[in-house]
LOVEX-790934 format. One line per field, with one value per residue (C-alpha): residue number from 1; residue in three letters; x, y, z. Coordinates in steps of 0.25 Angstrom, whole numbers. Example, Ala and Ser with C-alpha at 12.3 -4.5 7.8 and 13.67 -1.06 7.14 Angstrom:
# LOVEX-790934
k (1	2)
r (ALA	SER)
east (49	55)
north (-18	-4)
up (31	29)
This chain:
# LOVEX-790934
k (1	2	3	4	5	6	7	8	9	10	11	12	13	14	15	16	17	18	19	20	21	22	23	24	25	26	27	28	29	30	31	32	33	34	35	36	37	38	39	40	41	42	43	44	45	46	47	48	49	50	51	52	53	54	55	56	57	58	59	60	61	62	63	64	65	66	67	68	69	70	71	72	73	74	75	76	77	78	79	80	81	82	83	84	85	86	87	88	89	90	91	92	93	94	95	96	97	98	99	100	101	102	103	104	105	106	107	108	109	110	111	112	113	114	115	116	117	118	119	120	121	122	123	124	125	126	127	128	129	130	131	132	133	134	135	136	137	138	139	140	141	142	143	144	145	146	147	148	149	150	151	152	153	154	155	156	157	158	159	160	161	162	163	164	165	166	167	168	169	170	171	172	173	174	175	176	177	178	179	180	181	182	183	184	185	186	187	188	189	190	191	192	193	194	195	196	197	198	199	200	201	202	203	204	205	206	207	208	209	210	211	212	213	214	215	216	217	218	219	220	221	222	223	224	225	226	227	228	229	230	231	232	233	234	235	236	237	238	239	240	241	242	243	244	245	246	247	248	249	250	251	252	253	254	255	256	257	258	259	260	261	262	263	264	265	266	267	268	269	270	271	272	273	274	275	276	277	278	279	280	281	282	283	284	285	286	287	288	289	290	291	292	293	294	295	296	297	298	299	300	301	302	303	304	305	306	307	308	309	310	311	312	313	314	315	316	317	318	319	320	321	322	323	324	325	326	327	328	329	330	331	332	333	334	335	336	337	338	339	340	341	342	343	344	345	346	347	348	349	350	351	352	353	354	355	356	357	358	359	360	361	362	363	364	365	366	367	368	369	370	371	372	373	374	375	376	377	378	379	380	381	382	383	384	385	386	387	388	389	390	391	392	393	394	395	396	397	398	399	400	401	402	403	404	405	406	407	408	409	410	411	412	413	414	415	416	417	418	419	420	421	422	423	424	425	426	427	428	429	430	431	432	433	434	435	436	437	438	439	440	441	442	443	444	445	446	447	448	449	450	451	452	453	454	455	456	457	458	459	460	461	462	463	464	465	466	467	468	469	470	471	472	473	474	475	476	477	478	479	480	481	482	483	484	485	486	487	488	489	490	491	492	493	494	495	496	497	498	499	500	501	502	503	504	505	506	507	508	509	510	511	512	513	514	515	516	517	518	519	520	521	522	523	524	525	526	527	528	529	530	531	532	533	534	535	536	537	538	539	540	541	542	543	544	545	546	547	548	549	550	551	552	553	554	555	556	557	558	559	560	561	562	563	564	565	566	567	568	569	570	571	572	573	574	575	576	577	578	579	580	581	582	583	584	585	586	587	588	589	590	591	592	593	594	595	596	597	598	599	600	601	602	603	604	605	606	607	608	609	610	611	612	613	614	615	616	617	618	619	620	621	622	623	624	625	626	627	628	629	630	631	632	633	634	635	636	637	638	639	640	641	642	643	644	645	646	647	648	649	650	651	652	653	654	655	656	657	658	659	660	661	662	663	664	665	666	667	668	669	670	671	672	673	674	675	676	677	678	679	680	681	682	683	684	685	686	687	688	689	690	691	692	693	694	695	696	697	698	699	700	701	702	703	704	705	706	707	708	709	710	711	712	713	714	715	716	717	718	719	720	721	722	723	724	725	726	727	728	729	730	731	732	733	734	735	736	737	738	739	740	741	742	743	744	745	746	747	748	749	750	751	752	753	754	755	756	757	758	759	760	761	762	763	764	765	766	767	768	769	770	771	772	773	774	775	776	777	778	779	780	781	782	783	784	785	786	787	788	789	790	791	792	793	794	795	796	797	798	799	800	801	802	803	804	805	806	807	808	809	810	811	812	813	814	815	816	817	818	819	820	821	822	823	824	825	826	827	828	829	830	831	832	833	834)
r (UNK	UNK	UNK	UNK	UNK	UNK	UNK	UNK	UNK	UNK	UNK	UNK	UNK	UNK	UNK	UNK	UNK	UNK	UNK	UNK	UNK	UNK	UNK	UNK	UNK	UNK	UNK	UNK	UNK	UNK	UNK	UNK	UNK	UNK	UNK	UNK	UNK	UNK	UNK	UNK	UNK	UNK	UNK	UNK	UNK	UNK	UNK	UNK	UNK	UNK	UNK	UNK	UNK	UNK	UNK	UNK	UNK	UNK	UNK	UNK	UNK	UNK	UNK	UNK	UNK	UNK	UNK	UNK	UNK	UNK	UNK	UNK	UNK	UNK	UNK	UNK	UNK	UNK	UNK	UNK	UNK	UNK	UNK	UNK	UNK	UNK	UNK	UNK	UNK	UNK	UNK	UNK	UNK	UNK	UNK	UNK	UNK	UNK	UNK	UNK	UNK	UNK	UNK	UNK	UNK	UNK	UNK	UNK	UNK	UNK	UNK	UNK	UNK	UNK	UNK	UNK	UNK	UNK	UNK	UNK	UNK	UNK	UNK	UNK	UNK	UNK	UNK	UNK	UNK	UNK	UNK	UNK	UNK	UNK	UNK	UNK	UNK	UNK	UNK	UNK	UNK	UNK	UNK	UNK	UNK	UNK	UNK	UNK	UNK	UNK	UNK	UNK	UNK	UNK	UNK	UNK	UNK	UNK	UNK	UNK	UNK	UNK	UNK	UNK	UNK	UNK	UNK	UNK	UNK	UNK	UNK	UNK	UNK	UNK	UNK	UNK	UNK	UNK	UNK	UNK	UNK	UNK	UNK	UNK	UNK	UNK	UNK	UNK	UNK	UNK	UNK	UNK	UNK	UNK	UNK	UNK	UNK	UNK	UNK	UNK	UNK	UNK	UNK	UNK	UNK	UNK	UNK	UNK	UNK	UNK	UNK	UNK	UNK	UNK	UNK	UNK	UNK	UNK	UNK	UNK	UNK	UNK	UNK	UNK	UNK	UNK	UNK	UNK	UNK	UNK	UNK	UNK	UNK	UNK	UNK	UNK	UNK	UNK	UNK	UNK	UNK	UNK	UNK	UNK	UNK	UNK	UNK	UNK	UNK	UNK	UNK	UNK	UNK	UNK	UNK	UNK	UNK	UNK	UNK	UNK	UNK	UNK	UNK	UNK	UNK	UNK	UNK	UNK	UNK	UNK	UNK	UNK	UNK	UNK	UNK	UNK	UNK	UNK	UNK	UNK	UNK	UNK	UNK	UNK	UNK	UNK	UNK	UNK	UNK	UNK	UNK	UNK	UNK	UNK	UNK	UNK	UNK	UNK	UNK	UNK	UNK	UNK	UNK	UNK	UNK	UNK	UNK	UNK	UNK	UNK	UNK	UNK	UNK	UNK	UNK	UNK	UNK	UNK	UNK	UNK	UNK	UNK	UNK	UNK	UNK	UNK	UNK	UNK	UNK	UNK	UNK	UNK	UNK	UNK	UNK	UNK	UNK	UNK	UNK	UNK	UNK	UNK	UNK	UNK	UNK	UNK	UNK	UNK	UNK	UNK	UNK	UNK	UNK	UNK	UNK	UNK	UNK	UNK	UNK	UNK	UNK	UNK	UNK	UNK	UNK	UNK	UNK	UNK	UNK	UNK	UNK	UNK	UNK	UNK	UNK	UNK	UNK	UNK	UNK	UNK	UNK	UNK	UNK	UNK	UNK	UNK	UNK	UNK	UNK	UNK	UNK	UNK	UNK	UNK	UNK	UNK	UNK	UNK	UNK	UNK	UNK	UNK	UNK	UNK	UNK	UNK	UNK	UNK	UNK	UNK	UNK	UNK	UNK	UNK	UNK	UNK	UNK	UNK	UNK	UNK	UNK	UNK	UNK	UNK	UNK	UNK	UNK	UNK	UNK	UNK	UNK	UNK	UNK	UNK	UNK	UNK	UNK	UNK	UNK	UNK	UNK	UNK	UNK	UNK	UNK	UNK	UNK	UNK	UNK	UNK	UNK	UNK	UNK	UNK	UNK	UNK	UNK	UNK	UNK	UNK	UNK	UNK	UNK	UNK	UNK	UNK	UNK	UNK	UNK	UNK	UNK	UNK	UNK	UNK	UNK	UNK	UNK	UNK	UNK	UNK	UNK	UNK	UNK	UNK	UNK	UNK	UNK	UNK	UNK	UNK	UNK	UNK	UNK	UNK	UNK	UNK	UNK	UNK	UNK	UNK	UNK	UNK	UNK	UNK	UNK	UNK	UNK	UNK	UNK	UNK	UNK	UNK	UNK	UNK	UNK	UNK	UNK	UNK	UNK	UNK	UNK	UNK	UNK	UNK	UNK	UNK	UNK	UNK	UNK	UNK	UNK	UNK	UNK	UNK	UNK	UNK	UNK	UNK	UNK	UNK	UNK	UNK	UNK	UNK	UNK	UNK	UNK	UNK	UNK	UNK	UNK	UNK	UNK	UNK	UNK	UNK	UNK	UNK	UNK	UNK	UNK	UNK	UNK	UNK	UNK	UNK	UNK	UNK	UNK	UNK	UNK	UNK	UNK	UNK	UNK	UNK	UNK	UNK	UNK	UNK	UNK	UNK	UNK	UNK	UNK	UNK	UNK	UNK	UNK	UNK	UNK	UNK	UNK	UNK	UNK	UNK	UNK	UNK	UNK	UNK	UNK	UNK	UNK	UNK	UNK	UNK	UNK	UNK	UNK	UNK	UNK	UNK	UNK	UNK	UNK	UNK	UNK	UNK	UNK	UNK	UNK	UNK	UNK	UNK	UNK	UNK	UNK	UNK	UNK	UNK	UNK	UNK	UNK	UNK	UNK	UNK	UNK	UNK	UNK	UNK	UNK	UNK	UNK	UNK	UNK	UNK	UNK	UNK	UNK	UNK	UNK	UNK	UNK	UNK	UNK	UNK	UNK	UNK	UNK	UNK	UNK	UNK	UNK	UNK	UNK	UNK	UNK	UNK	UNK	UNK	UNK	UNK	UNK	UNK	UNK	UNK	UNK	UNK	UNK	UNK	UNK	UNK	UNK	UNK	UNK	UNK	UNK	UNK	UNK	UNK	UNK	UNK	UNK	UNK	UNK	UNK	UNK	UNK	UNK	UNK	UNK	UNK	UNK	UNK	UNK	UNK	UNK	UNK	UNK	UNK	UNK	UNK	UNK	UNK	UNK	UNK	UNK	UNK	UNK	UNK	UNK	UNK	UNK	UNK	UNK	UNK	UNK	UNK	UNK	UNK	UNK	UNK	UNK	UNK	UNK	UNK	UNK	UNK	UNK	UNK	UNK	UNK	UNK	UNK	UNK	UNK	UNK	UNK	UNK	UNK	UNK	UNK	UNK	UNK	UNK	UNK	UNK	UNK	UNK	UNK	UNK	UNK	UNK	UNK	UNK	UNK	UNK	UNK	UNK	UNK	UNK	UNK	UNK	UNK	UNK	UNK	UNK	UNK	UNK	UNK	UNK	UNK	UNK	UNK	UNK	UNK	UNK	UNK	UNK	UNK	UNK	UNK	UNK	UNK	UNK	UNK	UNK	UNK	UNK	UNK	UNK	UNK	UNK	UNK	UNK	UNK	UNK	UNK	UNK	UNK	UNK	UNK	UNK	UNK	UNK	UNK	UNK	UNK	UNK	UNK	UNK	UNK	UNK	UNK	UNK	UNK	UNK	UNK	UNK	UNK	UNK	UNK	UNK	UNK)
east (31	16	12	-2	5	15	3	-4	8	10	-5	-3	10	9	23	28	32	39	44	44	51	51	63	68	76	87	96	99	93	78	72	58	61	65	52	50	47	43	54	48	55	48	49	58	60	61	49	48	34	31	29	14	13	6	15	27	39	48	53	67	69	79	86	89	94	109	114	108	118	118	127	139	139	126	116	104	94	100	100	104	99	106	98	102	99	88	80	65	63	62	71	84	97	100	92	96	86	84	75	66	70	83	87	73	72	86	82	69	77	88	77	69	81	88	74	73	87	85	71	78	91	90	102	105	110	110	107	120	118	130	136	142	147	139	139	128	130	121	110	112	100	91	95	96	81	82	94	87	77	87	88	97	97	108	108	119	134	134	125	128	119	115	105	95	84	83	84	95	97	107	113	122	137	138	129	135	128	127	126	111	109	99	106	116	123	133	137	136	141	142	128	125	114	108	100	91	83	72	66	53	47	39	24	12	7	-7	-1	7	-2	7	7	21	20	16	27	38	33	33	46	53	47	52	67	66	73	65	63	68	60	57	49	46	53	48	36	32	29	42	45	56	65	73	69	83	78	65	57	42	37	30	37	31	37	36	48	49	59	61	70	74	83	93	93	85	76	72	63	58	47	47	37	39	26	23	36	39	38	24	21	13	22	28	40	43	57	61	73	77	89	92	103	106	101	103	94	83	92	99	85	79	91	91	76	76	87	80	78	75	86	76	71	60	54	49	34	26	16	8	6	2	-8	-14	-15	-21	-32	-34	-36	-25	-21	-26	-29	-14	-9	-20	-16	-1	-3	-12	-2	11	8	-5	-11	-26	-36	-45	-56	-53	-64	-74	-69	-72	-85	-89	-84	-91	-104	-104	-101	-113	-123	-118	-118	-133	-137	-127	-125	-111	-102	-90	-95	-99	-85	-79	-87	-82	-68	-70	-75	-63	-52	-59	-59	-44	-40	-49	-55	-63	-70	-80	-86	-100	-109	-117	-129	-125	-111	-111	-112	-98	-92	-99	-93	-79	-82	-85	-73	-64	-72	-72	-83	-92	-93	-78	-68	-60	-72	-75	-60	-61	-73	-66	-54	-64	-71	-57	-53	-66	-65	-51	-57	-68	-59	-50	-43	-49	-51	-42	-47	-58	-67	-65	-74	-76	-82	-91	-96	-98	-106	-114	-118	-125	-134	-148	-146	-159	-154	-151	-138	-133	-136	-127	-115	-117	-116	-103	-97	-100	-93	-81	-80	-78	-82	-78	-71	-63	-75	-85	-94	-104	-105	-111	-119	-122	-111	-118	-120	-105	-102	-112	-106	-92	-96	-105	-91	-83	-85	-97	-109	-123	-126	-113	-116	-130	-131	-129	-115	-114	-114	-104	-91	-78	-71	-63	-71	-66	-71	-74	-72	-62	-68	-61	-66	-60	-54	-53	-68	-71	-63	-72	-85	-81	-75	-87	-97	-103	-102	-108	-120	-122	-122	-132	-141	-143	-144	-130	-124	-119	-109	-102	-92	-92	-86	-75	-72	-70	-61	-52	-50	-46	-31	-34	-41	-32	-26	-34	-47	-45	-40	-54	-61	-53	-57	-72	-72	-66	-79	-87	-97	-109	-108	-115	-104	-94	-102	-103	-88	-86	-82	-70	-63	-55	-51	-47	-39	-32	-27	-24	-14	-8	6	0	1	-7	-19	-17	-19	-32	-37	-33	-42	-54	-52	-51	-64	-71	-68	-71	-84	-87	-86	-87	-76	-67	-69	-66	-53	-50	-48	-38	-30	-17	-16	-19	-8	2	-1	5	19	17	25	14	11	-3	-7	-2	-10	-23	-20	-19	-33	-38	-33	-40	-53	-52	-49	-62	-66	-59	-57	-51	-43	-36	-32	-28	-19	-11	-9	-4	4	17	15	10	22	31	25	27	41	46	59	72	67	52	49	36	25	17	3	7	12	-1	-10	-2	-3	-18	-20	-11	-19	-31	-25	-19	-33	-33	-26	-18	-13	-9	-1	6	10	14	23	30	41	46	32	29	43	40	26	32	43	32	28	33	35	22	9	1	11	12	-3	-4	8	3	-12	-6	1	-11	-19	-8	-7	-22	-24	-11	-8	4	12	11	25	32	26	27	42	44	34	32	46	43	28	33	44	33	23	32	31	18	8	-3	-15	-18	-4	-4	-17	-13	1	-6	-16	-4	3	-10	-11	4	5	-8	-2	10	17	17	31	26	21	36	41	31	35	50	49	42	29	22	31	27	12	14	20	7	-2	6	2	-10	-15	-15	-22	-34	-36	-43	-41	-26	-26	-34	-25	-12	-18	-23	-9	-2	-12	-9	6	4	8	-4)
north (-23	-24	-15	-22	-35	-29	-23	-36	-43	-33	-35	-50	-52	-40	-35	-22	-28	-18	-28	-43	-52	-67	-75	-89	-94	-103	-104	-116	-111	-110	-121	-115	-103	-110	-108	-95	-83	-69	-60	-47	-34	-28	-15	-22	-36	-46	-55	-69	-73	-86	-85	-86	-75	-83	-83	-75	-84	-75	-61	-56	-42	-33	-32	-47	-46	-47	-49	-48	-55	-55	-66	-59	-59	-66	-61	-69	-64	-71	-65	-69	-64	-67	-64	-62	-72	-63	-66	-71	-85	-95	-86	-92	-85	-84	-84	-84	-80	-78	-66	-62	-47	-46	-32	-26	-34	-29	-14	-16	-24	-13	-2	-9	-14	0	7	-4	-2	13	11	1	7	22	20	20	7	0	-15	-21	-32	-41	-49	-63	-75	-86	-100	-101	-116	-120	-111	-116	-125	-115	-103	-111	-111	-95	-94	-103	-92	-81	-84	-74	-71	-62	-50	-49	-46	-32	-28	-27	-28	-17	-16	-5	-4	-20	-23	-27	-24	-25	-13	-12	-11	2	9	12	16	31	38	36	21	17	25	19	27	24	23	13	15	30	31	35	28	31	19	21	11	16	6	12	9	-4	-2	-11	-18	-12	2	1	8	15	11	6	12	26	26	21	32	43	39	39	52	59	55	62	75	88	92	78	70	56	44	30	19	9	9	-5	-15	-21	-35	-37	-48	-53	-59	-61	-66	-73	-61	-65	-51	-46	-36	-26	-15	-4	0	14	19	33	38	53	63	61	45	33	32	18	16	3	3	-10	-14	-26	-30	-41	-40	-52	-56	-50	-47	-35	-24	-18	-9	-1	0	11	8	19	21	33	33	27	16	5	12	2	-10	-5	-1	-15	-23	-16	-18	-32	-35	-29	-39	-38	-41	-48	-63	-60	-73	-74	-72	-71	-81	-82	-67	-67	-78	-70	-57	-65	-71	-57	-52	-41	-39	-33	-40	-40	-46	-56	-61	-61	-69	-79	-81	-80	-87	-94	-87	-85	-81	-91	-81	-85	-95	-84	-78	-91	-92	-78	-79	-93	-87	-75	-83	-93	-81	-76	-90	-92	-80	-81	-96	-95	-108	-99	-95	-110	-115	-103	-107	-122	-117	-108	-120	-128	-118	-115	-130	-132	-121	-127	-141	-140	-127	-126	-114	-111	-103	-93	-85	-73	-70	-59	-70	-74	-60	-61	-74	-69	-56	-64	-74	-64	-65	-50	-42	-38	-24	-22	-14	-26	-34	-23	-22	-38	-36	-27	-36	-48	-40	-36	-50	-56	-45	-51	-65	-61	-53	-64	-67	-82	-86	-75	-70	-81	-72	-58	-47	-41	-54	-55	-41	-43	-56	-48	-37	-48	-54	-50	-40	-43	-57	-58	-65	-55	-44	-51	-52	-37	-35	-43	-34	-22	-28	-32	-17	-15	0	6	18	18	21	15	4	3	-10	-8	-19	-10	-6	7	11	9	18	29	29	31	42	50	53	55	70	70	78	72	79	75	60	59	71	72	66	73	87	84	92	85	88	81	75	73	61	63	48	38	25	12	0	-12	-6	-19	-22	-7	-9	-22	-14	-3	-11	-20	-9	-15	-3	6	-3	-4	11	13	2	10	24	28	28	43	37	29	40	47	34	35	49	44	33	41	51	41	39	25	20	11	14	2	7	21	15	7	20	26	13	16	27	17	12	24	25	33	48	47	39	50	60	51	49	64	67	57	67	75	63	55	67	68	53	57	67	59	53	39	36	23	30	42	33	27	41	46	35	39	54	50	42	53	64	57	64	71	86	89	79	85	99	95	88	100	109	98	98	102	89	81	89	86	71	72	73	61	48	38	36	31	42	52	45	46	61	64	57	65	78	73	71	85	91	88	102	112	123	112	107	120	122	107	107	120	114	100	104	103	90	83	89	83	69	70	76	66	67	60	53	51	39	42	33	28	30	43	48	44	51	63	64	62	74	82	79	84	97	99	101	115	124	131	118	113	126	124	110	113	124	114	108	98	93	91	84	75	71	68	59	49	46	32	28	20	20	26	38	40	41	51	59	61	63	75	81	80	88	98	101	102	111	120	119	129	117	109	113	111	98	93	95	87	76	72	65	56	53	48	39	34	32	23	12	16	4	11	16	27	32	33	40	50	52	54	64	72	73	79	89	93	95	102	109	106	119	114	110	97	94	95	86	75	75	76	64	56	54	49	36	34	35	25	16	17	14	1	-4	-13	-11	4	4	-3	10	19	31	30	27	40	48	43	46	60	63	58	67	79	76	75	60	55)
up (96	97	109	110	112	122	130	130	135	146	151	150	158	166	162	156	142	133	122	119	109	106	111	112	124	119	131	139	152	155	146	149	141	129	121	113	122	123	129	134	138	150	158	169	164	153	152	145	140	132	117	118	127	138	150	156	157	165	168	171	176	170	183	182	168	169	154	140	130	115	108	102	86	86	76	82	92	104	118	132	145	158	171	186	197	202	189	190	194	182	173	168	171	156	143	129	119	104	102	91	91	100	95	99	112	116	114	122	133	134	135	146	154	155	159	170	174	176	183	193	196	191	183	168	161	148	146	140	130	131	119	122	114	121	115	104	102	113	107	93	92	98	89	76	74	75	66	55	54	50	35	28	13	12	2	-8	-3	-8	4	18	30	40	52	55	65	67	53	43	28	18	10	-2	1	-7	3	17	30	32	46	45	50	39	27	17	6	-5	-19	-30	-45	-42	-37	-23	-14	-1	6	17	26	35	45	51	65	67	67	70	57	59	59	46	35	26	12	7	-7	-2	9	-1	-12	-2	4	-9	-14	-2	-5	-19	-19	-20	-35	-40	-51	-48	-53	-47	-54	-44	-35	-31	-19	-14	-10	0	-6	5	19	25	39	35	40	42	42	30	21	11	3	-8	-17	-23	-33	-38	-49	-46	-52	-41	-41	-37	-25	-20	-8	-2	9	16	27	36	43	53	60	69	79	82	67	71	66	53	49	37	30	20	11	1	-8	-16	-26	-40	-48	-37	-27	-29	-28	-15	-9	-12	-8	6	7	4	14	26	38	53	63	72	70	60	59	74	77	90	84	97	97	82	85	97	89	78	87	93	78	81	67	54	40	36	49	49	35	39	51	43	31	39	52	49	61	61	72	77	72	58	59	61	48	41	47	43	29	27	33	24	12	15	16	3	-4	0	-9	-20	-21	-27	-28	-26	-12	-8	-12	-4	8	8	7	19	27	23	26	40	43	39	49	60	58	71	67	55	49	54	44	51	45	52	50	61	72	67	70	84	87	83	91	104	103	110	123	126	132	120	125	127	119	116	111	101	96	94	86	77	75	72	61	55	55	49	38	35	34	25	16	11	24	24	10	3	-10	-11	-3	1	8	-5	-11	1	0	-15	-12	-1	-11	-19	-8	-3	8	15	19	34	32	22	31	42	32	30	45	45	34	42	54	46	41	56	57	70	77	90	99	91	98	86	78	64	57	44	35	31	46	49	37	41	55	50	41	51	58	45	44	34	38	38	25	19	22	18	8	-7	-9	-23	-17	-6	-7	-6	8	18	30	44	52	67	70	64	60	56	48	41	28	20	23	18	6	2	5	-4	-15	-16	-16	-3	5	-5	-7	8	9	-2	2	15	9	13	-1	2	13	2	-2	12	17	6	10	25	21	12	23	33	35	42	29	21	7	2	7	1	-12	-12	-11	-23	-31	-29	-40	-50	-55	-54	-65	-60	-58	-45	-39	-43	-36	-23	-23	-25	-11	-12	-21	-11	-3	-15	-20	-6	-9	-23	-19	-8	-8	-9	-24	-22	-16	-25	-37	-32	-28	-42	-49	-40	-44	-59	-58	-49	-59	-71	-77	-64	-64	-49	-46	-57	-52	-37	-42	-51	-39	-34	-47	-42	-34	-47	-55	-44	-46	-60	-54	-44	-47	-48	-63	-60	-52	-62	-73	-64	-61	-76	-78	-66	-73	-86	-79	-73	-87	-93	-90	-99	-88	-79	-90	-93	-78	-76	-89	-85	-71	-75	-88	-81	-74	-87	-95	-84	-86	-101	-101	-90	-84	-82	-70	-72	-81	-89	-87	-99	-93	-87	-100	-107	-97	-98	-113	-112	-102	-111	-123	-115	-111	-124	-130	-124	-133	-122	-117	-131	-133	-119	-122	-136	-131	-122	-131	-120	-118	-133	-135	-123	-129	-142	-135	-131	-146	-149	-135	-136	-143	-131	-128	-143	-145	-133	-137	-152	-147	-138	-149	-158	-148	-146	-161	-163	-151	-154	-169	-167	-161	-174	-179	-166	-162	-177	-177	-164	-167	-182	-183	-171	-175	-189	-183	-173	-184	-192	-181	-174	-173	-165	-174	-163	-164	-179	-180	-169	-177	-190	-184	-178	-191	-197	-186	-187	-202	-207	-219	-229	-225	-211	-205	-200	-214	-218	-207	-210	-225	-222	-213	-224	-216	-229	-228	-214	-218	-229	-220	-211	-222	-225	-211	-212	-198	-200	-214	-207	-199	-209	-200	-200	-215	-218	-208	-216	-230	-225	-220	-232	-241	-232	-234	-249	-249	-256)
């Protein structure tokens, strides 16, 4: 239930409303009540309001409520009230209604009625809900419309329905409900299963910020028993496949599957957003199943079948229209209203006007046919929405904002007016960023065009002011309006925890640390993403001699919990195309904040941060030294369950190992983790990219004699490395290259390694097609058998390697490579085969 809307209704109708729902009176009595109406539970009464929330139709006090009746064995939302003779004038004696949310309504009615009874009579009593078999035939015509909406697509016969917290879902017959209401356990084919369904509390859509993927991953990993090995076998978005009651809410989901030493864990995290009838709330569902091979199937079938017990296709469209007109919605809500219900604010024409005016200013300087065609289409689309209103092009687009601000008729000095202006800026930003013309023109396109224009032009300066307004920088007590982007950024950073010297001093000498802001600022994060991605923000700051603030702003954003993952991800991407060492130095202060994200539980953001850290440590000694002090966190990341993150962590360790002293320390600390990746386990399926990167770093570490000796002494590691020869060309090259380095750096290992690998290499050489594999293998043969008295020499001869070499010389492709031919002939000569 929307608290702001309830408060607004209290203020308008001067009654203490606690809850309301939509209803339709289908009874024969009281024809004036036949239209859809709003049924309200108040402190001492039931109140009836028209469906457009314009007038109060009637009120019945709880003292005059004689009976509340449900139809026996009727599954619909039918309810009958019987009132006493002392009821308010104009109210019928009986009312039979179909309610949108009968179950929830009755809970609120019972609570308020029993509280009122104690207040009136100083006694305790319970409101009784009667069940009677009254004749439904006379209501048949009225209720048929509602019954037609309940379209059930029943799941398979081997599942049964169960209800929980206002929802129903289907569970496999082999699983029976335990003492825990939402838990089901059973066996199938001698494998035990436990299914859990959790339904979390309803929240307003604007307050739902948690990332589905991260939530699902963290929840699944908490189920794993301590000390058990596990690996992901699925980690993907999930689409709910059934809509059993034609629910118009928006469903999103993420599915995670873990293979563990004790069984299979399947978790599906669902999110139902824009819940009818107010379309302003959302709710999360967690479905988990632990057991055998069918865990994923049991989990997904239950998740697909979940549906609400309420009438999920009813909406309070008048409320939605008024909320839309008042701009009480974020970008996602705007888009949902627009696509689902064709509801748009009248202010959309200000959006068309602003977009057309900005594009006209751009077209004057750039003279592009693409922009001209777009302008024509904007005018056509606007005309189709309202034939009586045409788009007027203004030289100063700021006047459009001012006109929209003044349309609310509030006192310009009032607090309400300032809130309205912020809403307008947010909505117009949405309009410019694809909200009107989709991907044909976005805010990023506009900013890119704007950077090509002559900045001294008065009209262009006006567009720049509009962009600053759309960024909408403000804090709760802030009364300032910023016309310059750099001024707004400076104001934010002055209270961000940086000292004056840190803000305007030499960035390169600034030590990384955590900064504590003294004031919390908010801004339109999608606009900020566009400003960063296009380079517009950096250009504006540098033009005004404030280039030093660029990286400080990023620090501020990375520290703020209120900033979205998308915005923080955009900051991580900034380092992708770094070419100048000056840029690396400027962004140095981001290191501790990026590292905090890198070691967090959010694999998505950790991966983005890892990419940044790899870029910032490439060829930069100071940055490498800082991360060297944090190496424990990097080494720990080698045991995480995200393959891309493991690969990036290995690259990061390779960067840090460019210094010999650092390499010795790092190699000792990550040996065990790297070995675990190569050796693998019964549960963990080895990833090709991770294995390749692991071979790469082991080869680098093995160039040190001590490391080579340590690796060669580990028979399990050597056998695991050899096992990759022949799996594919990349693994074969990496494995043979590692063995080359080990044999070169620690010659005492030749005999032991030769006995294990020569036969495998000869078998692989017979069918090898890769020139690189053949070159590496021939070189390894040379290293393994340096003298005829060597044991490896005897193995090569006994396995008839000469015949294999002759076969290679018959390959016309190989003979074109003179290097390989020379290697083959040299080896034959050594073996005495020439």
